[in-house]
C-alpha positions, -999 to 999 in steps of 0.1 A, spaced: 0 0 0 28 24 9 45 20 -25 13 24 -44 2 56 -24 37 70 -27 38 65 -64 4 80 -67 14 110 -46 45 116 -67 25 115 -99 0 140 -85 28 163 -73 45 163 -107 11 173 -123 6 202 -98 -22 184 -80 -9 192 -45 -40 184 -25 -42 150 -41 -5 144 -36 -8 154 1 -38 130 5 -19 101 -9 12 108 13 -11 110 43 -24 75 34 12 63 29 21 77 63 -6 55 78 9 24 62 45 27 75 63 44 104 70 81 97 102 84 76 123 114 67 115 111 30 78 110 36 79 141 60 100 160 35 76 152 6 45 161 26 62 194 36 68 202 -1 31 198 -9 21 219 21 45 246 10 29 246 -25 -5 249 -9 6 279 13 0 259 45 33 271 60 25 264 97 18 228 89 48 226 66 70 239 95 56 213 119 63 184 94 98 197 87 105 198 124 97 160 125 119 155 94 148 172 111 144 151 142 149 121 120 178 135 99 193 165 117 222 166 93 202 171 62 210 205 46 180 204 22 156 201 51 172 229 71 170 251 39 133 242 34 126 249 71 143 283 68 122 292 37 90 283 55 101 303 85 107 333 63 71 330 49 58 330 84 79 361 92 100 341 116 131 356 101 155 351 130 146 314 129 151 314 91 187 328 95 196 303 122 183 275 100 203 287 70 234 287 92 228 251 100 223 243 63 254 262 53 275 244 79 265 211 62 266 224 26 283 258 21 280 257 -17 243 258 -22 232 291 -37 196 288 -27 205 286 10 225 318 7 195 334 -11 170 324 16 195 337 42 198 370 24 160 374 21 156 368 59 183 392 67 167 418 44 134 413 62 153 420 95 167 452 81 203 438 80 209 450 45 247 449 45 247 413 56 220 405 31 242 419 3 270 397 15 248 367 15 235 373 -20 272 378 -31 280 343 -17 250 329 -37 263 345 -69 298 329 -63 281 295 -59 259 298 -90 265 330 -110 241 320 -138 207 304 -141 176 311 -120 195 312 -87 220 336 -101 193 359 -115 174 358 -82 205 366 -62 215 395 -84 180 410 -83 177 406 -45 212 420 -41 200 451 -60 170 455 -37 192 453 -6 216 479 -21 186 502 -28 178 500 9 213 512 16 208 541 -8 235 526 -31 214 530 -62 240 530 -88 253 496 -75 217 484 -73 212 492 -110 244 473 -119 229 443 -100 196 445 -118 215 447 -151 233 414 -142 200 398 -135 187 410 -168 217 396 -186 207 362 -173 170 366 -180 160 396 -202 123 388 -194 126 392 -156 98 417 -149 109 422 -113 144 432 -123 130 456 -149 106 471 -124 133 474 -96 158 490 -120 131 515 -129 125 524 -93 162 529 -87 165 551 -117 135 571 -105 152 577 -71 182 591 -91 158 614 -110 165 595 -143 128 594 -151 130 588 -188 151 557 -183 128 546 -155 98 549 -179 116 527 -204 121 500 -177 85 500 -165 73 499 -201 96 469 -207 81 451 -177 46 458 -189 54 447 -224 65 413 -209 36 411 -184 7 435 -193 -11 427 -160 19 437 -138 0 462 -116 31 474 -97 49 484 -129 18 504 -140 17 523 -107 54 530 -109 51 541 -145 24 566 -133 48 580 -107 75 584 -133 52 602 -157 40 624 -129 76 633 -121 79 646 -157 46 665 -154 32 642 -181 -1 641 -162 -24 626 -188 -1 596 -192 3 593 -155 -35 593 -150 -38 565 -176 -11 544 -159 -27 548 -125 -60 538 -140 -45 506 -153 -29 498 -120 -63 504 -102 -81 482 -127 -56 454 -120 -64 456 -83 -36 478 -69 
């Protein structure tokens, strides 16, 4: 029964049917004593469903079974950050890093939690370590973008723009990097360039409400009030 339910759960999970996957893993859990693998899989489904409190509890069980598993500490840190338990998230990342210092995602999760705690300098350093571990691909793009956001919070906007540019070299269709770069340019009163960035984000994702709002602010800064009004209208219609 365990093998059947586990196989069924894995198939559901691969298809994005997370409720069904969780249900099958619950049945598998009834058939055998709780294992690390089963706890870890159940937690993954709970994370996908946004049930972070439950995911944290299941990961705590997993870590009792395998306290030296870096992936589980990283997953637990991520869940803690979603629950705004950022001090716990940083501590969990430290445990994961002690076990595996070369995983870019762990450094990214650590940076995000530090950012949420207002420790921007340390967050920048954490994102830099992530970039060293994996300078390209999705992890590299995310680390460059997040590094830019932390630098913006330190009022180091030129460096932030450089970071967003690095993210965009990896993925020219990253709407968040385009939007963030536009915001940094706006702070530097480079409003025409900011407008180009917001328009690029909107071209990629026309329903990106934040970019519409920021476009309106940029137009307003240049006293292009009719265009600003239209951009704000679009943002409002998209629920912002």
